[in-house]
N, C-alpha and C positions, 0 to 999 in steps of 0.2 A: 423463278425457277433456282433451284438450289443445285450447285455443283461440288460433289465431294470426290476428294482424290486419295486414293490409298496406294501404298507401296507392299508387294508382295515378296515373299522370300521363303524358301523352303530349309528347314535346319535339316542337320546331318542326321537326325533320325526320320526324315521323311515327312515331318508335320508341316503343313502349310501354315504360315502366319501371315496376317495382313497388319499393318500399321497405317493407323490414319494420318494423312499427310497434311491436307489443308482442305479448307470449305470456303465456297464463296457463293453468294446468293447473285442473281441477275434480276433486274427491275425492268420488265419488258412494257413498252406502251403500245398503241396501234402500229406504230410503225418501229419495225425491228432495228432500224439502224438507230434508234435513239435509246437502245439499251444501255444500261450503267451497270458494271460489275463492282461489287464491294466485297473486299476479303474478309473474311470472319476470323475470329481468334484461333489460332491454331494449338490445338492440343494433341499431346504425343501419347499414345497408348498402343499396346500391342494386345491381340487376342488370337487364340488359336482358331482354325478353321472349324474344328469340332465344337468349340464353344459358340461360335457365330452360328453353326447349323442347330446346335440345341436351344439357342434362343429363338431362332425363327420357329423351331417346331412347338416350343411352349407358348409364343405367340398366336401360331396358328391354333393350337388346342384352346386357347382363351378364347379366340375368335369364334370357334365353333360351339363353345359352351355357350357365349354370350348369343349366339344367333338361336341356339336351341331353347336357351330360356325365353326370348322374346317370340320365337314360334309358339311355345307352350302358353305365353300370355295372349297372344292373338286367338289361338285355338279357344282358351278359356272364355275370352270376351265375346268370342262369335257363338259359342255354346249358350253362354248367358242371354245374348241377343234373340236367339232361336226360340229359347224356352219362355219368352216374355208373350 
C-alpha cells in the first residue's frame, strides 16, 4: 500500500495549490501487525488545483478512447467470427 501526503494552501487570488509532502509504502503480510513502512524519497513540487483537474480529465479521455478502440477491436473480431 502506498501512502502519499500533501499540503494544501490557498493563494491570495483564491487558487488552491497542493504540494507533495512525502510518500511511503507499506508492505503487508497475512498478519497486519507485521507491516513495515519504508519512507520513499521526498520530492517537492507544487501544482494548482486546476492543473490537477486538467490532468485527471485528460487521463479520463485517454481511458475512454482506449476503451473505445478495444471495444471496436472486439466487435470487428466478433463480426469476423460470425461471417465464417
